[in-house]
C-alpha atoms as an extended CHARMM CRD file, in Angstrom:
* protein
*
       124  EXT
         1         1  MET       CA            -15.6360000000       11.2460000000        3.5350000000  PROA      1               0.0000000000
         2         2  GLU       CA            -12.5660000000       10.7010000000        0.9900000000  PROA      2               0.0000000000
         3         3  LEU       CA             -9.7650000000        8.5130000000        1.6750000000  PROA      3               0.0000000000
         4         4  SER       CA             -6.2510000000        9.5430000000        0.8980000000  PROA      4               0.0000000000
         5         5  THR       CA             -3.1540000000        7.6340000000        0.7030000000  PROA      5               0.0000000000
         6         6  LYS       CA              0.2870000000        8.4790000000        1.1140000000  PROA      6               0.0000000000
         7         7  THR       CA              3.6100000000        6.2350000000        1.1920000000  PROA      7               0.0000000000
         8         8  LEU       CA              5.8310000000        6.3360000000        4.3430000000  PROA      8               0.0000000000
         9         9  GLU       CA              9.3410000000        4.6710000000        4.8290000000  PROA      9               0.0000000000
        10        10  SER       CA              9.5880000000        2.2170000000        1.8960000000  PROA      10              0.0000000000
        11        11  ASP       CA              6.8450000000       -0.2280000000        2.0010000000  PROA      11              0.0000000000
        12        12  ILE       CA              4.2000000000        1.6540000000        4.6780000000  PROA      12              0.0000000000
        13        13  LEU       CA              0.9490000000        2.8310000000        3.0860000000  PROA      13              0.0000000000
        14        14  LYS       CA             -0.6450000000        5.5700000000        5.1540000000  PROA      14              0.0000000000
        15        15  ILE       CA             -4.4090000000        5.8640000000        4.7020000000  PROA      15              0.0000000000
        16        16  GLU       CA             -6.2290000000        8.7380000000        6.1240000000  PROA      16              0.0000000000
        17        17  PHE       CA             -9.9710000000        9.8390000000        6.3550000000  PROA      17              0.0000000000
        18        18  SER       CA            -10.7770000000       13.4410000000        5.3950000000  PROA      18              0.0000000000
        19        19  PRO       CA            -13.9590000000       15.5260000000        4.5340000000  PROA      19              0.0000000000
        20        20  SER       CA            -15.2990000000       15.2940000000        1.0390000000  PROA      20              0.0000000000
        21        21  ASP       CA            -14.7540000000       17.8140000000       -1.4700000000  PROA      21              0.0000000000
        22        22  GLY       CA            -16.7990000000       20.6570000000       -0.5000000000  PROA      22              0.0000000000
        23        23  ASP       CA            -17.0330000000       19.7420000000        3.0300000000  PROA      23              0.0000000000
        24        24  THR       CA            -14.0760000000       21.3890000000        4.9340000000  PROA      24              0.0000000000
        25        25  ASP       CA            -15.8930000000       21.4010000000        8.7290000000  PROA      25              0.0000000000
        26        26  LEU       CA            -14.2860000000       18.8500000000       10.8580000000  PROA      26              0.0000000000
        27        27  SER       CA            -15.9690000000       19.7510000000       13.8950000000  PROA      27              0.0000000000
        28        28  ASP       CA            -18.4190000000       16.9470000000       14.1060000000  PROA      28              0.0000000000
        29        29  GLY       CA            -15.4410000000       14.7480000000       12.8630000000  PROA      29              0.0000000000
        30        30  ILE       CA            -16.4820000000       11.8450000000       10.6160000000  PROA      30              0.0000000000
        31        31  GLU       CA            -18.6080000000        8.6490000000       11.0080000000  PROA      31              0.0000000000
        32        32  PHE       CA            -16.9660000000        5.2130000000        9.9080000000  PROA      32              0.0000000000
        33        33  ASP       CA            -20.2210000000        3.7070000000        9.1950000000  PROA      33              0.0000000000
        34        34  ILE       CA            -22.4260000000        1.7760000000        6.6740000000  PROA      34              0.0000000000
        35        35  GLU       CA            -22.5060000000        4.9160000000        4.1930000000  PROA      35              0.0000000000
        36        36  ASN       CA            -18.5350000000        4.8070000000        3.8270000000  PROA      36              0.0000000000
        37        37  GLN       CA            -17.1690000000        1.2230000000        4.9140000000  PROA      37              0.0000000000
        38        38  GLY       CA            -17.6070000000       -0.0380000000        1.1640000000  PROA      38              0.0000000000
        39        39  LYS       CA            -15.0550000000        2.6150000000       -0.0340000000  PROA      39              0.0000000000
        40        40  PHE       CA            -12.3530000000        1.9220000000        2.5730000000  PROA      40              0.0000000000
        41        41  VAL       CA            -12.7300000000       -1.9850000000        1.9680000000  PROA      41              0.0000000000
        42        42  GLU       CA            -12.5520000000       -1.1880000000       -1.8440000000  PROA      42              0.0000000000
        43        43  LEU       CA             -9.4680000000        0.6750000000       -1.1910000000  PROA      43              0.0000000000
        44        44  ILE       CA             -7.8470000000       -2.0350000000        0.9280000000  PROA      44              0.0000000000
        45        45  GLU       CA             -8.4270000000       -4.4890000000       -2.0730000000  PROA      45              0.0000000000
        46        46  THR       CA             -6.8880000000       -2.2120000000       -4.8860000000  PROA      46              0.0000000000
        47        47  VAL       CA             -3.9830000000       -1.7150000000       -2.8080000000  PROA      47              0.0000000000
        48        48  LEU       CA             -3.1870000000       -5.1050000000       -1.7980000000  PROA      48              0.0000000000
        49        49  ASP       CA             -3.7800000000       -6.2510000000       -5.2110000000  PROA      49              0.0000000000
        50        50  GLN       CA             -1.2210000000       -3.7940000000       -6.8440000000  PROA      50              0.0000000000
        51        51  LYS       CA              1.4020000000       -4.0750000000       -4.1640000000  PROA      51              0.0000000000
        52        52  SER       CA              1.6440000000       -5.7650000000       -0.5810000000  PROA      52              0.0000000000
        53        53  PRO       CA              2.4660000000       -2.5600000000        1.8080000000  PROA      53              0.0000000000
        54        54  HSD       CA              2.3030000000       -2.5410000000        5.6540000000  PROA      54              0.0000000000
        55        55  ILE       CA             -0.9350000000       -0.2080000000        6.4110000000  PROA      55              0.0000000000
        56        56  LEU       CA             -1.1840000000        2.2240000000        8.6920000000  PROA      56              0.0000000000
        57        57  LEU       CA             -4.8710000000        3.8780000000        9.2380000000  PROA      57              0.0000000000
        58        58  ASP       CA             -4.7150000000        7.4210000000       10.6760000000  PROA      58              0.0000000000
        59        59  MET       CA             -8.1380000000        7.7300000000       12.3300000000  PROA      59              0.0000000000
        60        60  THR       CA             -7.6460000000       11.1820000000       13.6270000000  PROA      60              0.0000000000
        61        61  ASN       CA            -10.7710000000       12.6530000000       12.1470000000  PROA      61              0.0000000000
        62        62  ILE       CA            -12.9210000000        9.5300000000       12.9770000000  PROA      62              0.0000000000
        63        63  THR       CA            -15.2980000000       10.1630000000       16.0310000000  PROA      63              0.0000000000
        64        64  TYR       CA            -17.6940000000        7.4630000000       15.5970000000  PROA      64              0.0000000000
        65        65  ILE       CA            -17.8240000000        4.1440000000       14.2110000000  PROA      65              0.0000000000
        66        66  ASP       CA            -20.7070000000        1.7370000000       13.9280000000  PROA      66              0.0000000000
        67        67  SER       CA            -20.5260000000       -2.1390000000       13.3680000000  PROA      67              0.0000000000
        68        68  SER       CA            -20.1160000000       -1.7200000000        9.6370000000  PROA      68              0.0000000000
        69        69  GLY       CA            -17.4240000000        0.4490000000       10.0400000000  PROA      69              0.0000000000
        70        70  LEU       CA            -15.7820000000       -2.4330000000       12.8210000000  PROA      70              0.0000000000
        71        71  TRP       CA            -16.0630000000       -5.2030000000       10.1070000000  PROA      71              0.0000000000
        72        72  ALA       CA            -14.4270000000       -2.7510000000        7.5240000000  PROA      72              0.0000000000
        73        73  LEU       CA            -11.3840000000       -2.4980000000        9.9540000000  PROA      73              0.0000000000
        74        74  PHE       CA            -11.2580000000       -6.0800000000       10.6590000000  PROA      74              0.0000000000
        75        75  GLU       CA            -11.4570000000       -7.0960000000        6.8090000000  PROA      75              0.0000000000
        76        76  GLY       CA             -8.5770000000       -4.4710000000        6.1160000000  PROA      76              0.0000000000
        77        77  HSD       CA             -6.7280000000       -6.2190000000        9.2180000000  PROA      77              0.0000000000
        78        78  ARG       CA             -7.4730000000       -9.7270000000        7.8720000000  PROA      78              0.0000000000
        79        79  LYS       CA             -6.6070000000       -9.0590000000        4.0950000000  PROA      79              0.0000000000
        80        80  THR       CA             -3.3850000000       -7.3790000000        5.3780000000  PROA      80              0.0000000000
        81        81  GLN       CA             -2.3410000000       -9.9410000000        7.6760000000  PROA      81              0.0000000000
        82        82  ARG       CA             -3.3240000000      -12.9400000000        5.1260000000  PROA      82              0.0000000000
        83        83  ILE       CA             -0.5540000000      -11.8250000000        2.8870000000  PROA      83              0.0000000000
        84        84  GLY       CA              1.9260000000      -11.3890000000        5.8550000000  PROA      84              0.0000000000
        85        85  ARG       CA              1.7360000000       -7.3100000000        6.2960000000  PROA      85              0.0000000000
        86        86  SER       CA              1.0960000000       -5.6350000000        9.5040000000  PROA      86              0.0000000000
        87        87  PHE       CA             -2.3000000000       -3.2710000000        9.8570000000  PROA      87              0.0000000000
        88        88  PHE       CA             -1.9610000000       -0.5820000000       12.4490000000  PROA      88              0.0000000000
        89        89  LEU       CA             -4.5630000000        1.9270000000       13.7070000000  PROA      89              0.0000000000
        90        90  CYS       CA             -3.0800000000        5.2530000000       14.5830000000  PROA      90              0.0000000000
        91        91  ASN       CA             -4.3440000000        8.3240000000       16.4050000000  PROA      91              0.0000000000
        92        92  VAL       CA             -7.8470000000        6.5330000000       17.5960000000  PROA      92              0.0000000000
        93        93  THR       CA            -10.0050000000        9.0580000000       19.3640000000  PROA      93              0.0000000000
        94        94  LYS       CA            -11.2050000000        8.0830000000       22.5180000000  PROA      94              0.0000000000
        95        95  ASP       CA            -14.5000000000        7.1840000000       21.6100000000  PROA      95              0.0000000000
        96        96  VAL       CA            -13.4960000000        4.9070000000       18.9860000000  PROA      96              0.0000000000
        97        97  LYS       CA            -11.2620000000        3.3510000000       21.0920000000  PROA      97              0.0000000000
        98        98  ARG       CA            -14.0140000000        2.5660000000       23.8600000000  PROA      98              0.0000000000
        99        99  VAL       CA            -15.9380000000        1.0890000000       21.0530000000  PROA      99              0.0000000000
       100       100  LEU       CA            -12.8740000000       -1.1940000000       20.4080000000  PROA      100             0.0000000000
       101       101  VAL       CA            -12.1670000000       -2.1120000000       23.7230000000  PROA      101             0.0000000000
       102       102  ILE       CA            -15.8340000000       -3.1520000000       24.4850000000  PROA      102             0.0000000000
       103       103  THR       CA            -16.0690000000       -5.2580000000       21.2710000000  PROA      103             0.0000000000
       104       104  GLN       CA            -13.0180000000       -6.6920000000       22.1510000000  PROA      104             0.0000000000
       105       105  LEU       CA            -11.3510000000       -5.8590000000       18.7900000000  PROA      105             0.0000000000
       106       106  ALA       CA             -8.7230000000       -3.3410000000       20.6260000000  PROA      106             0.0000000000
       107       107  SER       CA             -6.7950000000       -6.5790000000       21.1360000000  PROA      107             0.0000000000
       108       108  LYS       CA             -7.1040000000       -7.8410000000       17.2420000000  PROA      108             0.0000000000
       109       109  PHE       CA             -5.1300000000       -4.5420000000       16.2910000000  PROA      109             0.0000000000
       110       110  VAL       CA             -2.0220000000       -2.7950000000       16.6700000000  PROA      110             0.0000000000
       111       111  ILE       CA             -3.1110000000        0.6230000000       18.0670000000  PROA      111             0.0000000000
       112       112  VAL       CA             -0.1190000000        3.0720000000       17.9260000000  PROA      112             0.0000000000
       113       113  ASP       CA             -0.1020000000        6.8750000000       18.8470000000  PROA      113             0.0000000000
       114       114  SER       CA              2.0100000000        7.8860000000       15.9130000000  PROA      114             0.0000000000
       115       115  GLU       CA              3.1250000000        7.3110000000       12.4410000000  PROA      115             0.0000000000
       116       116  ALA       CA              6.9900000000        6.8430000000       13.9790000000  PROA      116             0.0000000000
       117       117  GLU       CA              5.7840000000        4.2350000000       16.1550000000  PROA      117             0.0000000000
       118       118  ALA       CA              4.5350000000        2.1760000000       14.0310000000  PROA      118             0.0000000000
       119       119  ILE       CA              7.7540000000        2.4800000000       11.6810000000  PROA      119             0.0000000000
       120       120  LYS       CA              9.7120000000        1.6440000000       14.8190000000  PROA      120             0.0000000000
       121       121  SER       CA              7.6040000000       -1.3510000000       15.5230000000  PROA      121             0.0000000000
       122       122  LEU       CA              8.3450000000       -2.5990000000       12.0040000000  PROA      122             0.0000000000
       123       123  ALA       CA             11.7830000000       -1.9920000000       12.3120000000  PROA      123             0.0000000000
       124       124  SER       CA             12.3230000000       -4.1930000000       15.2030000000  PROA      124             0.0000000000
């Protein structure tokens, strides 16, 4: 799994999960688990140390999340909120959303269906 970033609308940083180099098959999706949660937390810390953007996490390719992935999401959310910024989850798959609901973490995050919805939310 690789993480890529892209700046949207002034101070929104979009983070996207994609397959590792050479692994172009996304038919099984990407698992956000103990094997890769460290990369995510490290990226969040690096980004927030350098600047203070709002974070939009595109979860289109995430088909499975375990407790360490949930912890990483919560850490990203906590660190972003601590500096007065927003942390959005975008394009959350049905299975991942179910886990967020069951663990009652869905109420902690701002979950949006699109980039445009996150941008609109910040504008209001």
